C-alpha positions, 0 to 999 in steps of 0.5 A: 868619074867613070870606073873600069871596075864594079863593086858587088857583094861577095859570094861563098863562091868567091872564097878561093880568090878572097883567100889568095888576096888575104894571103897577099895582103898579110904578106905585104904587111910582113914584108922584110921580116923572116918568113913564118911557117905558112898556113895552108890557103885552104884554111882561109878559103874554108873559113871565108866560104863558111862565114859568107855562107852563114851571113854573120860576115858580109863582104864586098869585092871590086872586080875588073872583068872577071878578076877580084881586085879588092875586098872589104869585110864586115862582121856583125857584132851583136849587142845585148838587148837593153830596155831603153834603146835598140840593140842593132848590131855594130859593124866591125870593118876589117880585111880591107885590101886593094891590089897595088895596081888598083890603088889610088883609082877610087876602088877602096873608096867605092868598096867603103861606100858600098859597105856603108850604104848597106850598113845604113839600110840595115840599121847599123848605126856604128862602124868600127875599124882598127886601121893601119897607118897606110889605110887610116887616111882613106878611112878618114876621107870616108867619114870615119873619126877617132873615138875619144876612148878605146880600151884594149887588153892584149891577152897572151896566149899559148 
Protein backbone atom coordinates (compact mmCIF):
# COMPACT_ATOMS: atom_id res chain seq x y z
CA UNK A 1 0.00 0.00 0.00
CA UNK A 2 1.41 3.38 -0.93
CA UNK A 3 0.86 6.25 1.43
CA UNK A 4 0.70 9.98 0.91
CA UNK A 5 2.05 10.75 4.38
CA UNK A 6 5.22 10.17 6.35
CA UNK A 7 5.69 9.33 10.01
CA UNK A 8 8.61 10.71 11.97
CA UNK A 9 9.58 11.45 15.58
CA UNK A 10 8.21 14.76 16.82
CA UNK A 11 10.61 17.59 17.62
CA UNK A 12 10.27 20.46 20.09
CA UNK A 13 9.86 22.75 17.06
CA UNK A 14 6.54 20.94 16.33
CA UNK A 15 5.07 22.11 19.64
CA UNK A 16 2.82 24.85 18.24
CA UNK A 17 1.13 22.57 15.70
CA UNK A 18 0.87 19.75 18.25
CA UNK A 19 -0.80 22.14 20.71
CA UNK A 20 -3.27 23.23 18.01
CA UNK A 21 -4.12 19.61 17.28
CA UNK A 22 -4.47 18.86 21.01
CA UNK A 23 -7.04 21.65 21.33
CA UNK A 24 -8.89 20.33 18.25
CA UNK A 25 -8.81 16.80 19.70
CA UNK A 26 -10.24 17.84 23.07
CA UNK A 27 -12.89 20.08 21.50
CA UNK A 28 -14.00 17.11 19.41
CA UNK A 29 -14.28 15.04 22.60
CA UNK A 30 -16.51 17.69 24.21
CA UNK A 31 -18.76 18.38 21.24
CA UNK A 32 -22.30 19.28 22.26
CA UNK A 33 -21.32 20.38 25.76
CA UNK A 34 -21.39 23.99 26.90
CA UNK A 35 -18.07 25.67 26.20
CA UNK A 36 -15.81 25.84 29.22
CA UNK A 37 -13.32 28.64 29.73
CA UNK A 38 -10.52 27.99 27.27
CA UNK A 39 -6.98 27.68 28.52
CA UNK A 40 -4.42 29.49 26.42
CA UNK A 41 -2.97 27.47 23.58
CA UNK A 42 0.46 28.76 24.60
CA UNK A 43 0.28 26.69 27.82
CA UNK A 44 0.02 23.50 25.80
CA UNK A 45 2.68 24.66 23.37
CA UNK A 46 5.11 25.40 26.21
CA UNK A 47 4.33 22.08 27.95
CA UNK A 48 4.84 20.05 24.76
CA UNK A 49 8.03 21.91 23.86
CA UNK A 50 9.52 21.26 27.32
CA UNK A 51 8.52 17.57 27.45
CA UNK A 52 9.77 16.75 23.98
CA UNK A 53 12.98 18.63 24.76
CA UNK A 54 13.79 16.71 27.96
CA UNK A 55 13.12 13.27 26.47
CA UNK A 56 10.77 12.02 29.19
CA UNK A 57 7.96 12.26 26.64
CA UNK A 58 8.30 11.11 23.06
CA UNK A 59 5.88 11.60 20.19
CA UNK A 60 5.46 10.65 16.55
CA UNK A 61 3.74 12.73 13.92
CA UNK A 62 2.18 11.95 10.56
CA UNK A 63 2.75 14.59 7.90
CA UNK A 64 1.32 15.31 4.51
CA UNK A 65 3.69 17.71 2.83
CA UNK A 66 4.66 20.12 5.57
CA UNK A 67 1.48 19.78 7.66
CA UNK A 68 1.16 17.52 10.69
CA UNK A 69 -2.12 15.60 10.41
CA UNK A 70 -1.78 13.17 13.31
CA UNK A 71 0.22 12.38 16.42
CA UNK A 72 0.68 9.93 19.27
CA UNK A 73 2.59 10.51 22.52
CA UNK A 74 4.56 8.12 24.72
CA UNK A 75 5.44 8.84 28.34
CA UNK A 76 8.17 6.71 29.85
CA UNK A 77 7.07 5.62 33.32
CA UNK A 78 10.03 4.56 35.41
CA UNK A 79 9.77 1.50 37.61
CA UNK A 80 11.45 1.05 40.94
CA UNK A 81 14.45 -1.30 40.65
CA UNK A 82 14.03 -4.82 41.99
CA UNK A 83 16.44 -7.69 42.53
CA UNK A 84 14.83 -10.29 40.23
CA UNK A 85 14.17 -8.57 36.95
CA UNK A 86 15.00 -5.62 34.82
CA UNK A 87 13.32 -2.32 35.62
CA UNK A 88 12.79 -1.08 32.05
CA UNK A 89 10.19 1.67 31.92
CA UNK A 90 6.57 1.09 30.99
CA UNK A 91 5.25 3.10 28.07
CA UNK A 92 2.07 5.10 28.59
CA UNK A 93 0.46 5.82 25.20
CA UNK A 94 -1.74 8.91 25.06
CA UNK A 95 -2.83 11.95 23.06
CA UNK A 96 -3.42 9.89 19.92
CA UNK A 97 -5.20 11.93 17.28
CA UNK A 98 -5.61 11.95 13.51
CA UNK A 99 -7.43 14.78 11.75
CA UNK A 100 -10.84 13.72 10.36
CA UNK A 101 -9.84 13.84 6.65
CA UNK A 102 -6.92 11.47 7.37
CA UNK A 103 -8.86 8.86 9.34
CA UNK A 104 -9.38 5.33 7.98
CA UNK A 105 -6.44 5.73 5.59
CA UNK A 106 -3.71 3.95 7.58
CA UNK A 107 -2.40 7.04 9.33
CA UNK A 108 -3.28 5.94 12.87
CA UNK A 109 -1.95 2.43 12.32
CA UNK A 110 1.33 3.84 10.99
CA UNK A 111 1.71 6.10 14.04
CA UNK A 112 1.13 3.19 16.45
CA UNK A 113 3.51 1.00 14.45
CA UNK A 114 6.29 3.62 14.71
CA UNK A 115 5.70 3.98 18.45
CA UNK A 116 5.74 0.20 19.01
CA UNK A 117 8.89 -0.23 16.91
CA UNK A 118 10.66 2.37 19.04
CA UNK A 119 9.39 0.80 22.27
CA UNK A 120 10.68 -2.65 21.29
CA UNK A 121 14.10 -1.30 20.30
CA UNK A 122 14.31 0.67 23.58
CA UNK A 123 13.61 -2.45 25.67
CA UNK A 124 10.16 -1.35 26.81
CA UNK A 125 8.19 -4.54 27.35
CA UNK A 126 4.75 -3.09 28.12
CA UNK A 127 2.65 -0.34 26.59
CA UNK A 128 -0.51 0.79 28.35
CA UNK A 129 -3.36 2.96 27.16
CA UNK A 130 -6.78 4.11 28.36
CA UNK A 131 -8.58 4.15 25.01
CA UNK A 132 -11.73 6.01 24.14
CA UNK A 133 -14.64 4.04 22.72
CA UNK A 134 -13.75 5.46 19.30
CA UNK A 135 -10.03 4.53 19.46
CA UNK A 136 -10.36 1.12 21.10
CA UNK A 137 -10.89 -0.84 17.83
CA UNK A 138 -7.71 0.63 16.33
CA UNK A 139 -5.67 -0.17 19.44
CA UNK A 140 -7.01 -3.75 19.40
CA UNK A 141 -6.15 -4.15 15.69
CA UNK A 142 -2.64 -2.95 16.59
CA UNK A 143 -2.25 -5.73 19.18
CA UNK A 144 -3.33 -4.08 22.44
CA UNK A 145 -5.30 -6.44 24.69
CA UNK A 146 -7.42 -5.88 27.80
CA UNK A 147 -5.76 -6.63 31.11
CA UNK A 148 -7.55 -8.87 33.55
CA UNK A 149 -7.36 -6.32 36.34
CA UNK A 150 -6.93 -2.59 36.56
CA UNK A 151 -7.72 -0.71 39.71
CA UNK A 152 -8.38 3.00 39.69
CA UNK A 153 -8.94 5.45 42.52
CA UNK A 154 -10.39 8.71 41.22
CA UNK A 155 -9.32 11.53 43.51
CA UNK A 156 -11.41 14.66 43.93
CA UNK A 157 -9.42 17.82 43.70
CA UNK A 158 -9.98 21.41 44.64
